Structure formats: structure tokens, C-alpha cells
N, C-alpha and C positions, 0 to 999 in steps of 0.2 A: 344525283339530282335529276338526271334526265328522265328517270322513271317515276318521279314525283309529280303530283298534280296540285296546282295552286289555284285557288279560286278567291275572288273578292266580291263582296257586296258592292252596290253602286252608290245609292243615296246615303249621305252621312258617313261614307267610307272613302269613296273616290271624289265625290262632289257633294256639296250641300246647297241650300237655298239662301238667298239674301233675306228672305222673310223669316218671321219667328217660327212658322210652321207651314205645312202644305196649304193650309187654309188661306195663307197670304197670297198665294198664286191666284186663287179664285177671287180674292178681294181686289187685286189689281185688275183682273178681267172685268169685274163688276163696274169698276170705275170707267174702264174703256167702253163698256156696253152702254152705260148711262150717257156717255158723251159722243156716241157714234150714231149718226143720223140714220144709218141703215137699220138700226134696231128700234127706231121710233114707232114702227108699226106694231111692235110686240107689246104685250101687256105690261103696264107700269109695275105691277107686282113682281113680274119676272125680272125686270131690269134692276129694281131696287133690292131684290133679295137673291140675286143670282148665286152669290158665294155659298149661302146656306143650302140653296136648291142643289147646287153641284155636289156638295158634301153628302146631303141626305140621299140623293139619287144613287150615288156609289154604294152607300151603306145598304140601301134597299136591294140593289142588284146582287150584292154579295150574299145577303140573306136568302134572296129568292133562288140564286144558283145553288146555294148549299142545300136548300130544300128539294129542288128539282133534280140536280145532277150530282149531288154529293160533294161538290167543291165550291169554293167561294171566289174563284178567279174570274175577273172581268177585264174588258178592254175599253179603251177610250171611245171607240165607235159605239159600243153597246150603251155606254153612259149617255152619249148625246142622242142616240136613237130614242131612248126613253124620254129624255128631256124634250126633244122635238115633238114627240107624240103628246106629252102632257100639256105643252104650251103652244101647240099648233104652229111650230116653226117650219119654214120651208126647207127644202133640201139645201138650198144655197146658204141660208143662215146657219143651219146645223153644221155644214162643212166649214163655214167661217169661224164658228165657235171652236171646232176641233183645231183648226190652224192657229187661232188666237191662243189657245192653251199651250200648244207646242211652242209657239213663239215666246210666250211668257216664261215657260220653263227654261227655254234656251237662254233668254236674256238674264234670268235670275239665278243661273247656275254659278256656283263658286267652286273652284278646284281645291282639293285637299292634296297639296303637292307632296306632303309626307308619304302618303300611300301611293300616289302616282309614281313617285321615284322608286318605290319598292317594286312596282310592276315593271318599270323600265329596267331595273337591275336584273330581275328574273328573266326577262326576255333576252337581255344581253348574254345571260348564261345559258341560253337555249332551253329554258324550262317551259313546260306546258302551263299556260295561264289561261283561265277562263273567268268570265264575269257571271254572277248569278243574282237575280233581282226578283223579289216579289213585288210586281208592279203592273199597272194597267197599260203602260206604253209598250210599243213593239221594240224588238231588239234594234232595228234600224233607227227608230226614233231616238232611242237612248244613245246609240252610237254617234248620231249627229251632234247631240249635246256634248258628248265627251271629246269629239274631234276638235272642238274649238279650243281645247286646252293642250292637246298633244296628239300627234298622228300615230302614236304607238297603238291606239285603239282601233286602227283601221281594219286589222285582220284578227283581232281577238274574238273568239266565239262568245256570244252573249245569250244566256238562257233566262227567259222571262216567264213568270208564272201565268200572265194573262194569255200568252200565246200557247203555252204547253199544257195549261190546265193542271199543272203540278206546282207545288210550292215548298219552300223551305219550312214554312209553318207546319205543314203536315209531315214533312220529311221525305215525301215521294220525289221531290225534285233532286235530292241527293242520290237516291237510288237510281233515278233515270240517268243521271250523269255517269254514275258508276258503270251502268250497263253499256253506255256509248263508248266510254274510254277504257272499259275493262280495268277500272282502277282498283287499287288496294286501298281500303279506307285508312289503313295505318300509314300509307304513303301519300296522304292527301292533307294539305294544310289550307284551311279556310280562314278568311279575315272578314269581320263585319261588326256593325255597331249595335245589333239587337241581341241582348243576352239570351233570349229564348230561341229565336229562329236561327241566329248565326252561331250561337255558342252551345247552348244546352242540347238542341235538336241534332246538331252536328256531332257532338261528343257522344250522344246515345248510340251513334253508328261507328264509334271509335275514330272519327275524323279528328285530326289535330286542329282545334279551333282557337283562334286568337281574337280576343275582344278588343275592338278599337273604341275608345271612349270619345263619343262625339261632343261637340260644343253644344251645351244645353242652356236653357234659360235658368236664371237664378230663381229661388223660391218666390221672391217678391215680384219678379217679372212674370211668373206664371199667374200670380194673383192679378197683376195688371191686365194680362191678356184675357183672363176669365171675365174681368169686369168690363172689358170693351174690346171684343175681337174684331176690330175694324181695320181698315187699310192703314191708318196712321200708326196704330199700335203694332200691327204686323211689321210695318217698315222700321219704326224706331227700335222696337225690341229685337227685331232681326239683326239690325246693324250692331246693336249692343252685344248680342249673342256671338256674332262673328269675332268680336274683339275680346270676349271673355276668355280667360284662362286662369289657371290656379294662382298665377302671380298677381293677377289684377283683382282677385275676388274681394279682398279687403284692403285695397290700396288707394292712395290718392288718385292714381291713374284711373282705376276703376270707377271712382266717384265722378271724375271728369267725364268718363265715357257714358255711364249709365244714368246720371242725374243731370249735371250741368249741361252736358252736350245736348241732351234731348230738349231741355227747356230753351236754351239760347239759340240752338239751330232753328227751331220753329219760328222764333221771333225774327231772326235775321233773314231766313228764307222768305218770310212774309213780306218784310220791308223791301227786299230786293225785287220781288214780284210786283209790288205796288210801284216802285220806282221805275221799273222797265215799262210798265203800263202807262205811266204819266209822262214818259219822255225825259225823266231826270237822268242826267249824264254823270254827275259828280256827287259823291256822298262824303260828308265831313263828319268823322266820328270824334265826338268831343271827349277829351281826356277827363277823367281817367277810366271811367266805365267803358268808354269806347275802345280801349286798348284790346280787350279780348274780343269784343264784337267785330272790330275791323279784321282781326286775324281770321275769324269765322267767315266773314264776308269775302275775303280774298280767296279762301279755299273754295267757296261756292261759285264765285265768279269764274275762277280758273276752270273748274270742273264743267260748268255749264256754258262756258265761252260767252259770257254776257258782256255787252258793250257798256260797262259801268266802270268808272274810275273811283278809287277810294283814297281818302286822305286822313291823316291823323291831325286833329285840330286841338291845339293846346288852349284850354280855357277852363274857367271855373266860375262859381258865383262871385268870388272875390275879384277876378280879373275882367269879367264880362259885364258885371253890373256897374256900369259907369254912368253916373247921373249927369244930366244937363239941366238947364233951366226948364225944359219941357217936361221932365219927369222926376225931379228931385223929391217932390211930395210922395210920389209912388215908391221911390227908393227908400225913403224913411219909413213908410208904412210897412213895406216888405221886411225891412231889417228888424223892426220891433216885433212884427208878427211872427217871424220864424224863430226868434230866440227868447220868447216869453218864458218857456219852461226852464231855460238855463241862463237867465238874465244876469249879467254883470256889466259894470261900466267899462271894464277893460275890453271885453268882447264887443260891446257896442261901439267903442272908439275904433277898434280894428275893422269892423264891418262897415262903419260909416266912412272909413278911410282917413280919419283925422287922428291927430295925436291925443293921448289921454289928457295932456295939459290943456289942449284946446277945449276938450269936452268939459273940463272943470269950470270953464268960464260960463257955462250955460246950465249946469246941474250941480246939485249938492251931492258929490260922489261919496260923502261920508254917511249918507242916509242908508241904513241897513234894510229898510223896508223894500222887499221884492215881491209884494203881493201883486196880483193881476190888476187890481184897482190902481195901485201906485204906478205900475208900468204904463197903464193907459194915460195916467196924468203926465208922465214923462213924454209919451208919444205926442200928446196934444201940445205940450210946451214946445217940443221940437218942431212940429209943423207950423206953429205960430211964430217961430223965431226966424226972421229974415236973415239975421246975422249968422245963425248956425247953418242955414241952408246955403248962404254965400260961401261959408268956410268949406262945406262939403263939396260944392261945385268946384271951388278953387283947388281943393286938394286933389281932385281927379282930373284937372285940366291936362296935365302932362300925360297921364295914363290914357286919356281919351285920344290924344294925338297918336300915341304909340299903338293903341288898338286899331285905329283907322289904318295906319301904315301896315300893321300885321294882316288886317283883312284884305287890303289891296294886294299884298305880297302873296298870300296863301290862296285866295279865292278868285277864280276866273268868273267875273261878273257877267261875262258874255255867254256863259253856259248856264243851263238850268241845273241848279244844285239844291241839296237839302242837307240838314244836319241830322245826326243820329245820336240819341242818348238812351239811357236805360230807364231811370225813374226821375220824377221831378214835378214841380208845379207848372213849369213853362214860363215863370215870371222872368227868369234870366233871359230867355230867348225873346220875350216881349221887349225888354230893354235893349237887347242887342239889335233888334229890328230897327229901332229908331236911329242907331248909328249906321247900319247898313244902308238905310234909306237916304242918308246924307251922301253916301258914296254913289248910290244908284237910285235916283229919284223914283219913288213909288214902288220900290222893290219890297215884296213881302216874302219873308223867309218861312220855310217849312221845316219842321222838326219831327222826326219819328221818335216815339216813346214806347217802351214796353208797357209802362204804366204811368199815367199822368193824373195827378190828384185834382187839377183845376183845368178842365178841358172844355169849358163852356163860354169862354170869352172870345167869341168869333171875330171881334173887331180888331184884334191884335194878331200876333204871329200865328201861323197855321200849325196846329198840333194834330198829328195823326197817331192814334193810340191803338196798340195791339190788344190790350186787356182793359175793358171798361167795367170792371167789377170792383167793389169795395174790398180792399185787401188789408187794411190796417197798416201795421208797421211793415215796411219793405226793406229794412236793413238786411235781412237775410238774402234777398234777391240781389242787392248791391254787393253782398259778400261773394257771390258767384263770379263777379267781374273784378275782383281785386287786381291791383296793378302795382308792381314794385317801383312806383314813382311817387314823389310828393305832389301836392296840388299846385296848380299854376297860380303864383302870387301876382304876376303882372308881366310886363314885357320890357325889353331894353334893346338898345341898338348895339350890335356887335362892331368890332373894329372894321369889319368889311362892309358895314352899312346895312346889313340885314337885321331885321327885327327878330329876336329870339325870345322864347319864354323864360321867365324866371321861376324855377321850381323850388318848392319847399324842400329843405334838406332833411330827409328822414332816414331812419335806420330800417332798411328792408330785409335785414338778416333773418328776422322772425318769419316773414312771409316765405322767404326762400327755404328756410329750415322746415317749414310746414310742408313744403313740396310743391311750390307754385309751378315750377318748370314741368314737373311730371304731370301735374294737374292739367296744365294747358295742353300738354302733349295728348292727354286722354281726350280732351274736348275736340281738338283738331282731327285726331284719328277718327272719332265718331262722325265728325262733319264730312270728312272725305268719304266715308262709307255711305252716308246718307246722300251726299251729292251724286255719288256713283249710282245709287239706287234710283234716284229721281231721273238722272240722265239716261240710264239704261231703259227705263220705262216711260220716258217722255211725260212725266207727271210732276206736279208739285204737291208735296205732302206736308202740310202744316195745319195745325188745329189748336185752338185754345183748350181743347179737351186734354191735350198732353200736359199742359201746365196745371190745369185744375186737378187732374188725377194724381200727378206726382206731388203737388202741393198737399193734396188731401192725405196721401200716405205719410208725408212729413208731419202734417198737423196732428194726425191721430197716432203718431209714434209707431207706424207700421214698419218702419225701417230705421232701427236704432243706429246702424252704421252711417247712414246719411246724416243723421243729426249729429253724430260724433265728429265727422269731418267738417260739417258746416259750422257747428258751434265752436270748433277749435281754430277757425280762421282768425289770424291776427287782425284786429280791428281797433280803430280809435276814431273818436269824433273829429269831424273836419275842424281844423283850427287848433287841434291839440295833438297833432300827429308827431310834431317834433319832440314832444314829451315822451312818447312811446306808445306801443300798442299792447293789447292783451287779448285773450280769447273773446270772441264776440258774444258767446252765450255759455258761460261756465255752468257746469252741473250744480244743482242745489246741494248744500250740506244739510245735515240733520238740523242744525241751528236755524237755517233758512226755513225749513219746513215747519219746525215747531213755532216759529214766529209768523208763519203764513205769508212769507214774502214771495208770493207767486203771482204777483200782478204785473210782472214785467211783460213788455210787448213781445219778447222772445221766449216767453215761458214754455211754449210748446217744444222748443228745442232743448231748453234746460231740463225739462221733465224727462224727455227721451234719453238724455245723457246721464240722468241721476240713477244710481244703483237701485234696483227694485227693492232690495232689503231695507233701504231707507224709508220707502213708502210703506212697507209692511210694519216697520217700527212706528211710523207716524200713525198708521191706521190703528195699531194696538193702543197707542197713546190716546187716540180719539175715543176708542171704545171704553177704555178705563175712565176717561173723563166723563163720558155720558153715563156710565154706571154710577160714578161718584155723584153726579148731579141728580140722578134719580133717587139715590139714597138720601141726599140732602133735602130734596123736595118732600120725601116721605117723612123725614124727621120734623120738618116744619109743620106738616099737616097734623102729626101727632101732638106736637107742642101746642098747636092752635086749639086742639080739643080740650 
């Protein structure tokens, strides 16, 4: 072994980047430049387009060097000398850009310990080890990046194309090293991630070449990057890439990493940033959608060392919509309005909080007419009935007392706090505010929403919304935050005097069998990577473009695997969970397609899950039908003559 030579490539062999590609380093730099006052004197075009300018300049120099000198090797100093010339940058600013790139590369380097351990083992065996890189950085600049992970790189020789004007790509780097070490190609083993430069070119010289398969973007991630090669996509896809492996390619864990993690992290990161800016100290994540969101928030807060406290707040429409004399009319309107499409007297009684027998006193429950016009008649009758309203208020009197005690117990009213939810109209929070204001006069509550369908009633509780676009059915978004708990039915006093939630008893075995624990693990691993990325670069990366583009891929069936995982989430309508759950969006059967039953709010998920052969059969049926209709029309014309 002592007479063997061992060489390793550097990037994507010993280290990789946190970003999706090298372009991500320049996207980070562009963000820094746009926010650095020392660059305000430069042209705005330069600041806003630095990333592409940096890439284009390097490509131009390589082509120019190839034409003039016969090689395409360049250095970092040459790149910034040309940029400074083209954009009239001072020597100070040019040097600052060089240092910024080196610092950004340093901060975003990620070790590949599998190969670092191979180097360590070889050195321990007294083998001759060198590093070879086709790169524009110098050997010492590369060494500094490597030394942050292991001091074994302190004395290892590093051969870099930019300095030596030789490269693995042309093969003359290998010949140069052979001459220095008087090496025998047959006793030389090289390891790298590039099939052409590290493997094929080395093997042409009879060098023993080992291919190291780097972590790469999935096909749909490449599509996402091409559609928006921006800082946020470089960051999110880069973190997803680091967690990608063969085991997670088509797994629930991978779905949590690549889809749900990206969408939910962006929302939670945004609300934490807003909270810190507004001086909010405590966040109360409302069950059950808040379960996953709180887990994400805890990861981000710990990584960024934020001075925010998080709490899990048990609540639901059923437990928090407690009417009093001041809002019983509003409560009745909300109840009728939200259940018109699935109206039945049993559910109405449940939502009003009164027994079915009590409801019978005010309505003819045997009436089978459930038309919208008839339901409006019922609503008007309820609003006009002082007796019914008194029954509703009386039925909630004890619940109101228990809710007040639960609020006093869980919420520190002396601190500035806010609630966190996923989707909703905000009406529940409006009603909750009336109760909170009884505990703390004049207190106005704030609630964060990913999506809020009624966000223009500024006189009531404050609603801060992440997405303000019309999205239609949001059941699929709620499915991302499934929780293995039943809804909060109300509150009770424990033997010890504490107020505790009463949860609906549900069978969560289907959700656990679906892989909820693995799914949550994927989300949180992604959030740890993203938090590390933001902390390392001292930036916050969240954008509604992440949601819009990911949702767009789902909507247009660009990723069938996402639709498969999402559609198979065990889901049941609130209030019917004790009965059992089924898949949220089952694929269509041929019978569904032939009957044209595709007007479901989740049809875009159903369609993506449906075997393509079914649609081919359906299209054939449509063609035959159209041919038959044309023939029939022709017969009618002939008969008419």
C-alpha cells in the first residue's frame, strides 16, 4: 500500500453545499449585496442581478481563456477583476466581494463523512493521499474550508486547476501529478463524483477510478429549480437534496421532507419573524392543526435561539364557540352558514350545544326538505325564537365557566401573545375574543393563519394571513397537519383542580399505519436543515412562491407521488371522526369517469392518482360516442330530405 497513490476530488466527494447548486452561493451573496449599505453606490442592475452576472462572467472567462491560451482554467481573482471592470467597482468593493464569496462557501460547506473517514483510514495506514479539484479557488482557500471539519487536511497536498492551468477534464492534471510523484497509473486509485472527469478520463490513463454517487436533485426538483432559480428555491431544494437518499425517494419520510416540510416551514418561519418584530413573546398553537406547526416552531426557535415561548392550546370550533347574550345571534348564523351543504337536525343540535329533544320543540325534525331555501327559513325561525336562544345560552353556561378557567390557567395575560392556526374563517377567534376580553378588559387577540377565508372584518379579532389568494378547497392543506388526536369536545375539572381538555375518542391506527411518525420525522429533519441554513447565513428565507409553485405542481399532476401520499391520508369530516376515517381523495374508478363524477373539490388529487389507462379508455369511449353522434346526425339529415 505504501507505493500506491490515492487521490480524492473535493466538491460533492469530500464536501458538498447546502444549496441546490453552486448558483445558490451567488444567490446568497446577491441577497447580502442588496442589503449591504456599502454597495448602495453600485448600479441597481448589478445588485439585483449579481448571481447571474457572477455565473456569466465565469463562463465568459473560461471561453476567452480557451481561445487565447488553449485552456479554460480561471481563478476567483480573475472573475472579480472582470466584474469590477464591467461595473466600475472600486478595489475595496472588489476585494469585499472575493471575501464574501469565500465566506459564503465556508459557511455553506457540508462534510461528506463517509469519504472523509476513508481519507483518515488511509492516512492512518501511512498511504500517500492527495486532493485534486477542477476549481477556481486556490489550494489554501479550499484547505481552509476543509479544516473546519477535520484537521487531517492540514498537510494533504491539494492540486487545483485554477492555479496549475491543468485539469482533470483535459487529463493533463493526472499526467502532471504522475510526473511529480513518479506514480504508476496502475497503482493509483482516484475517487470522485464526475463520471467524465473523475472516472472516464482517469480510466483512459489506466488509473483505478471509483465513482462516488453524489446526492442529486430529483427530477421534479430540477423542474422546480429551472422555473425559479432564486434564493428560496436554492435553499429549500438544497436542504431537500441533503436529505435525499434511495430509501427516502418514494417514502412517506421523503414526502415530509420534499413537500410538506417546504410548505409548512415557510409559513412558520414567516410567523415567527413577524412575532419577533411585533414583540410577541408567547405563541399558542391551536389543536389539532397546530400540533405539527408547533413541532416545526420549536425546531426553528431552538436553532435560531429566538426568545419566543410556544404552547399547545386545546381548542376547536365546538369548544371555543361559546355563545353569550352578546353574540348568540352571530353564533346561530355561523352554525347554519357552515353546515348548509351537509345539513341535518342531529348535527345542528350538536353544533348548537343542545340536545336533539330540545331542538324538536322548535322545529319539525321530520321535515325531509333540506333545500337552501328551507334551511334559510329554519335559520330565520331560530333567530326569531327567544326561547331557543335562551336554551342555547343556558346549555353553554357551564362550558363558558370552564373555558374561562382554562384560559386563565394556560395563558399569561400579562405577556403579549398570539394564537396560531392553519386555515379557517376566523369566526371562532372572534367569539373567543369576547370571552378573553371579559378576563382582560379591552384585550384584542391576534391569530396567525396560513389561509383565512374571511379576513376583512377589522373590528373583531386581528387576523394575520400568510396567503391572501383564493385557493378554493383547503382540505388538502389541512391534511398536511394531521394529528393522531380527536378534536377537543370541551373541558372538565380534574381531581387535582386543573382544567383539562375532553378529547373525542378516535381510532388513530389508520393514521399511524399510513406512516405519520415517519412523515413528521421527515418534516422536522427538513426544518432542522433549513434552520441551519438560515442561521449559518444570517438570513430568513420564506416566500409565498414556494407554496404557489409546489401547489401548481400538485394541481397539474406534475408529481404523481405527492398526490398518492396526500390522497391516501386518512381523513374524516369533523364531527364524524368517531365513526372512522378513509382516504382523503381516492382515485377514480372507470365507473366514476363514465358517469363524469369529477366535480369534487379534490378532483386534481383524484385524477393524479387514477391509472392513466382509465383515462385512455374514457377518451376512447368519448371518441366512439362522438362518432356515433355524428352518424346519428347524418341519418337525421338524410331522413329529413
